[in-house]
N, C-alpha and C positions, 0 to 999 in steps of 0.2 A: 284430640287430634294432634299429631306431632307437627310442629312447625318446620317449615323448610329451612334448612341450615344455610342454603345459598342465598346471598343477597340478590335483590331484584336487579334486572339488567341495567336499569337507569342508574341505580346506585353504583354498580360496577363500572359503568362508563364514566361516571362522575369522578370516582376515586382513581381509576387506573388510566384513563385517557385524559381527563381534564384536570388531573392532579388535585382532586378534592374541591375544585372550584365550580361555580356555575358556568354555563357556556359563555355568558356575557363577560364574566370576570376573567375567564380563561383567554378570551379574545383580547381583552384589555391588557393582560399580562404579557401578551406577545407583541405589543406595540413598542418595539425597541429599535434602535438604530441598526443593529446587526440583522434583525429579521427584515427590516425594510430594504436593506441592501440585497439580502438573499431573494426577497420577493421581486425586486426590480430585475435582477439577473435572470430569474426564471421566467418572468413575463416576456423577456426578449428571447431567451434561449429555447423555450418549449415550442413556439411557432416555427423557429428555424429548424428544430429537430423534425417537426412534422413535414416541413417543406422538403428537407433532405430525403425523408422516407417516401414521399409522394413523387417527387420529380427526379430522383436519382442522383448519382454522383456528379454527372457532367455539369449541371447548372449550379451545384452547391459546393464544388471543390475546385482546386487547381491541380488535382491529380491527373496524371497522364500515364500512357503505357511506359514511358521512360521513368517516371516517378510515381509508381502505383501506391506507395506508402507515404503518409504525411504525419501530421502531428497527432492524428487519432491513434496511430500505431506507436509513434515515437514517444508521445507524452502519456496518453490515456492508458495504453496497454503496457509498454515497456517500463515507463516510470512508475505507473500505478502498481504493477505487480512487484517491482523491486521494493518500493516503499511500503508494500503490504507484507513484507517479510518479518515484521515484528512478532506476529503470532507464532511463526515457525521458530524464531530465536527464543522467545520467552517460554513457549511450550516445551521446547527441548531443555532449556535450563531448569525449568521448574519440575516437570514430570519425569524426565529421563535422567538428568544430572543431580536431582535432589536438592536444588538450590531454593529451599522453601522460603528463605527470607525475601525472595522476590515475588511473593504472593500477590502483593498489591498491583504489580505491573501486568499480571497475566491477563485478566479479563479485558482491560482497555486495549491491550495489544491484539488479543484475539478478535475483538469487535472491529478494530481498525482494519485488520487483515480481511475479515469477512466482507466488510463493506467495500474495501479496496478491490477485492476479486469480483464481487457482484457488479460493481459499477464499471470495472474494466471490461467485463463481458457485455454490459449494456452499451458501453462506448464502441465495442467491436461491431455492434449492429449497424452503426453509421458508416463504417469502413467497408463493409461487405456489400458488393453490388446486389446480390440476392440475399438480403438479410434474413428473409423468411426461411432460408435453408440452414440457419445456424445449427439446428439439431441433427443435420444429416450425418455428421461423423459418429453420432451416438447410435443411430438406428438404421441408416440406409447405406452410406458409403464408407466402407472400411479400408482406408488407405494405409495398410499396415507398415508400409515403408516410408510414409510421409512424416516429416517433423511436425507439420501442422496438425496431423491426426493425433500424434503423441501429445501435443500441447493441449488440444481440445479436450481429450479425455482426462489429462492431468488437472486441467482447470475444473472440470466438472467434479472429479473425485475429491479434489482438495477443498472445494466449496462445501461438499458434503462433510468432510472432516471438520471444517471450521464451524459448520452448523451444529455438529455434535458437541464440540468443545464449548460453544456459546450457549447451547440450549439449557444448561442448568440455571443460568440467570433468567431465561425466559420462563421456565417452569416455577422459579421462585416468585416471579412477578404474578403469574396466574394461580399460584398456590396449589400446584399439583405435586405433592411431595414424592409420590411413588415414581412418577416420571423423572423428577429431578434426581432422585437417588439412582435410578437406572442409568441415565445418561452420564451422571457423574462417575459411575463405575466404568464407563467406556472411555474416559478421558485419556488414560495412559495409552491404551491400545490405539485410539484415534491419533494420538501424537506420534506414535511409532510409525503408523501408516502414513501420516502427514509428512514426516521427515523424508521418507522415501519418495513420495509423490512430489512434494514441493521442491526438494533438491533436484529432482529430475527435470521439472519444467523450468526452473530458474536457469539451469545450465542449457536446456534445450532452446531457450530464447536466444542465447548467444550462438548456439549451433545454427540458427536460421541464417546467419550471415556467413557461415563457412562455405555456402554454395555460391557466394558472390565475391570471389577473391579479386576480380578485376574491377568491381564496382566500388568496393570499400577501400578507402585510402590505406596505403600500406602501414601507416603508423597505428591505425586502429584495427586493421585486420591481423589476426593471428590464429594459429592452430589452437591456441589456449583460450579462445573466446568463451567456450562453455565454462571453463574454470573461472575466467574473469567475471562472468555474469553471476556465477554462484557465489563467489567470495564477496563481490561488491554488494550482492543482495543481503548477505549476512551483515556487512557494514551498514547498509541502509536500514536493516531491521533494528540494530542497536541504536543508531542515530535517531531513527524515527520514534522509538520508544521514549528516548530522552526528550525529544522535541514535543511529541504528543502529550506526554505526562506534564511537561511544563505548562503547555497551553491549557490543558484540562483543569489543572490545579488552580489556575487563575480564573477560568471561565465558570467553574462550578465550586466556588469558594464555600457555599453553604453546605456542600456535602463533605467538606474537608475540616469541619470544626473540631473534631476529636482525633485528627490525624497526627501521627508522630512525624513532624517535618524534619527533625534532625536525622531520623533513620532514613527518611526518603532521600535526603541529600547524600548520605553516606552510600546508599545503594546506587544512586545516580552516578557517583564517582566510580563505583565498581563497573557499571556499564561503560563508562568512559574509558576505563582501563582496557576492557575487552575491545572496544572500538579502535583504540590506539594501536593495539597489537595487530588487529585485522587489517587496518589501513596500511600499516607498514609492510605487512606480508603481501598485500595487494600491490603496493608500490614496487617491491622487489621483483614480484612476478612480472610486472609490466616492463621493468628494466631487462629482465631475463628474456622476455618475449621479443623486445626490440633487438637485443643482441643475437638471439636465435635467428631472426629473420633478416638481420644485417641491414636495417633500414635507417641507420644513423644519419645518412646524408639528407634525409627528408626533414631532419630537425632544423636545418638552416633554410627553411622555406616559410611562407606565410602559414601554411597548414601546420608546419612544425612548431611555429611560435604558439599557435593556438593549442596544440597538443601539450606543450610545456605548461601553458596556463592551467590546463585541466589537471595534469599530473603533479605539478609542483604546488599550485595554488589550492587545489581541492582534494588532494590525496596526501602528499607529504606534509604540507603545512598543518592540516587538521590532525594528522597523526602526532606531531610534536605538540600541538596545542592541547590535545586530549592528555598527553603525557604530563605536560606542565600543570594542567588543571588537577590531575590526580596527585602529582608530586606536592603541590602547594595547597591541596584541599580547597581549590577554588571552584565551587559549584557553578557560579555564574559563567566563568570561562568555559566550563565543560558544556553548559547548555547552549551558549552561543556557538561553540564549535560544532555541536550536533546540528544546528541550523545550517552552518557552512557546509557540513558534510552532506546534508540532504540536497542542498543546491548542487553540490558536486556530482551526486548520483544522477540527478536530473540532467546536468550538463553532459555527463558521459553517455547516457542513453540517447539524448538528442544529437550529440555528435555522431554516434555510431549509426543511428537510423536515418538522419536527415542531412546534417552539415557535411560529414565526411563520406556520405553515401552518394554515388554518382559524382564524385568530386571532379572528375575530368570530363564530364559530359557538357555539351554546349547548352543544353536545356536545364535550367536550375528550377528547383521547386520553392515556391513561396506560398504559404497558406492563405487561402481566401478568408475574408473576415467571418464568413459563416462557419468555417472550420474552427476558428478561435472561439467564437461564441458558443458553439456546441461543447468544446472542451471545457470552457469555464462553467457552462451549465451542468455538465456531468460532475465536475468537482464540487460544485455548490450543492447538488443533490446529495452527494456523499456526506458532506459536512452537516447538512440539515438532518439527514437520517441518523447520524451519530449523535447529534444534539438531542433529537427526539427520544432515542433509546436511553441515553445516559440520564435524562431527566426522569425516567420512569423505572428503570431497572437497577439492580444492585451491581453496577459496573465498577464504580470508583470506591465502593465501600462494601463491607460484608453485611449481608441481610441478617437482621437480628433474630429471625426465626429459624435460621439454618446454621449447621456446622460450617464454620468459616474455612475449614481445611478442604482442599481440592483432592 
């Protein structure tokens, strides 16, 4: 009688889920300070999420008809989608431009983007009054002239693209070689489609504010907002790849034992060079936009001072710091500059969607503590999901049983 070649389910769960440990040992291995912090955050955040879904927006937010968008849109969606552009940038560099030396950066960037989009959509549930109608743009209400309809479909399609790009790592994990080979063959075509889709909705997020010229402060409002959002998303993608790779190489040292760190540093400088050029281009476009709209007089106001902090401190300064890091081969400076750039992208999105929005209205928006807790909870869920996947799948290294080439 021929023996079954498949391992029993209990053995599979032990090897794939519990990392080769017994359930008791696996639980003990997770008793770490970081996991304790994650657990504490989620213990507080999950009941608040349930409260919001059960009792509605009124009791759980400070949102009003004057200020219908808060940090769930400004931070969870606008910032989350911008910082999730690493998959778009690295996929384009690797699959379309043939920059094969960046092979190591591709899978972590794609996974970060996939989780960023999934949890941005999850966060959107809390901002929608009738969250159960989230699928309506897909199957019921076709608002073909609506920017929101465009964004909804683009989100759904791009998540599908990211799932295709990430799936080879999943099929390596479950050892399904034919499926892995099939989806690997789709990677280039998925990337081409993803560039079209992602480029469209990154710029469309900026286009949302074109319909509110009298609500958004003149220094932040511009006819070039779609281009600003697209270019800043590219900057965010490059900076986030540097920042994320720095953190993962520290957090998952055991997976990096045979890694060529000298090559990694050299490629990081290459990403810094691209980020420097993109940031300077973005800065010049912002100057051009200010000149085109002739809003120079607003610079000598409190909002103008804050605008200069954003543009000079988090755009022009990082551009020069990246250039210095590349010029003097200073990888540490490049990595810290990437962190500064990520903060700048977040600041820009928060300024555009919250601080400079309704700038002349008497009623100002300040998030309720429940809104902050839910935002922190969503981000924590994304980090936990990333950690869980990286600990089990070949994300930071090449699976020894498969061809490393994508």
